[in-house]
N, C-alpha and C positions, 0 to 999 in steps of 0.2 A: 409476542414481541416480534421485530422485525431485526433484519441486518443490513446496514449499509455496508458494502464492500467498496474500498478508496484503492484504487490499482497503483504501482507504481510508474517509474519513470520510462518513456520511448516504447509503451504499448499503447495498441487500441482496442477494441473489442473486450471491454472489462468484463463482461458476462461470461466469454469464453476461459479469461485466465482463472476466474473463481468456479466455473461451472461445477466441476467436480465435488466441492463442497456445498454449493448452493444447492446441488441436487439431494444430497445427504441431508440437508436440512429442511428441504421440501418434503421430504418424506416423512420428517419428525413434526409438520405442520410451521415450520417455521420459513418464512417468505423472505426474499433479500431483494437487492437493487446494487447496481452499481454504475455511478454516476458518469456520464461522458465528460471527460477532462478536455476542455479546448485547447489548452498547449500542445496536445498531441493529436491536434487537427481534428477532433471530432466537438461536435454541437457549436461549430465557427471557429475561426482560428483566435488565438488568446493567449495570455501568458499565466501568470501564476495567480493573479487577481480574478481571473476569469474562472480559473480551476475553483477556487476558493468559493466564488460566487455559485459554481455548478454545484457543488458539495452541499454548500449551506442551503440552498434552494431543494434539494432532496430532502434535507434532514428536518427541514420545517414544513414538509408538505404531508405530514401524518403525525397524528397524536399517539400512535402506537410507541410503547416503551421499545427504545433503540438501542442495540449495541453497534458501534462503527467499529469495522474490521480493518485496519490501513495497512498497507505493504511498503516498503522501501520510501521513495519520495512521498507516497500517499500520507505518511506521518506527518509531513511539513506541511501540507493542505490542511488535515485534520486537526492541527493544532491552531491553526486560525479560524479553519469553518466550522469547528463543534463547539465553541466557547457559548453559555449563556441559551442552548436551546434545550427547554426542558425534559423534551422526550429522549434525549441523549443519557442514558444511564452509566455505560461503561465504554472504554477504549479498549480496543485490542490491535497493539502493534507487533506487526509480524517482520523480522530482520529491517527494523524500521529507525525513523529519527524521531527523537523527543527534543526540537528545541526549544531553547529559552527565548523569551522575548529579543529581538535582534539578529536572530541568528537565522540562517538558510541553509541550501543545500551546499552552498561554497563551502561552509565552515567543515563538512563531514566528508567530502569526496575527496579522493586521491588526484594529482594532477601529475600527469594527465593520466586517467584509468584506461589500462590498455584495452579492453573490451568496447571501448566507446569509439566514435568515429565523429569530429566535430568538424562541420562546413561553416567556416567565418563567414563567407559572403553570402551564404542563404541565411545564416542565423539560426540553425539547426543542429541537432546533434541526436545521434542513435545508437543503439547497440551493433556491432559488427556481427553480421549475420552468421558468419564463418565460427565465430566464437560463442553462439548463443547457447549452445548444446552443452559444451564444455564449462561453462561458466554459471549456467543458471539453470539449467534442465537436466544435468547429468544424472539424477537419481530418478528422474521421470522415465514412465513407460515407452517405448518405440512409437505409440499412437501421439502421444504430447509431444516427443521430440520431433517429429515430422510435421505436427501442425504449428509448431510454435512461431517460425519466423513470418508465417503470414498475418499474425496477429502482432508484429513489429508495426512502429512508429517513430518519423522523425518528429522531435518534439523542439519546441521555441527554446533556445537557449538562453533567454529573459529567466527562465525559473531557477537556474543555476545561481543567480546572484540576488534573486528577490529574499526579503526577510520577513519574519513574522511579525506582528504588533501583538500577538496572543499567542497563551500556551495553554490551551484547553486540557492538556493533561495534568496540571497543578491544582486543577478544579474539580477533576471527575476522576472515579476508580480508574485505574489504568492498570493492564496486563502486559507483559511484555514477553512474546514468544522467540525465543534465540533459535535460531537454526545453525547447530553445530558446523554440517557438512557445507555451509554457504560457502561459495568461492567469489563472490560477487562483492560482498560485505562482509567481511571475515567476523568469525564468531568474536575474537577478543573487542571488535569494535563494536558491536551488537551488545555486547555485556555492559560497555562503558554508558550506553544507553539506557540500557536495562536496569542500572542501577537507580536512573531516575522515577522508575514506576515503581507502583505498589507492590505487584507482585509478578515473578520472574517464572516461567516455564520453557525448560528447554529439551529440545527433541532433535535426533541423530538425522538432520534433513538438509536439502540445499534451499536454496535461494526462494523456490515456490513450493512449500511444502502443502498448500490447500489444491495442489496437483498431483504432488505426488506420495502425499499421507493424509487424506482427505477426512478418513474417517478420524483421525487424531484432532484434527483442526475443527471438526463439528464437534467431536465432544466437549473442548475447550469452550467453544462458543456458547453452547448449551449450559455448560459449568457457569457461564457467566450472564445466564438469564436473568433479566429483571425481576424481582419478585413481585412487583406492581406497576 
């Protein structure tokens, strides 16, 4: 099997955000990849459709049975990107969104989110660096906290109004990981989305459990491993 990680909004260097869990999976012989999302300024400038295309290209480039692990905004991208691709066997949504057809990020966010900075003239938004640790990395170790700001990105604001035309989670086995100590996406809102999934798992972690509790996330991914 392989794992495709789809990161959330306002970050770059996806492989860094996932590296602690990815390294533990690699020790078990499971390879992983984290696609670049153009709306975050990687792989060229772009919007939501470009993010979907980038993820879909990666999902289609291998016949290996695949588990897609999507975080936060990445759940919206995955809803559009993962449908109808035979190797994709399971979706794992982490503190994420499970949009119905016609829904998008605008349907799930608070307006305004206090931890976001929106530049209307530039058409971008991003996490306020001074709020990064307290909101998103409060349960991570000092090394991760110190490194996190370097991996933030300004993102194309277009993604906030884009809506999906497909909902892959409706056709694929889906597990939702609720992060009970998340200060960015409150647990009560996560549980509303989790009700749409086939299986719900909850851990006492913040927004990025794959950095703060990587062994637990690894073990969950391994339990979802396709049988063929």
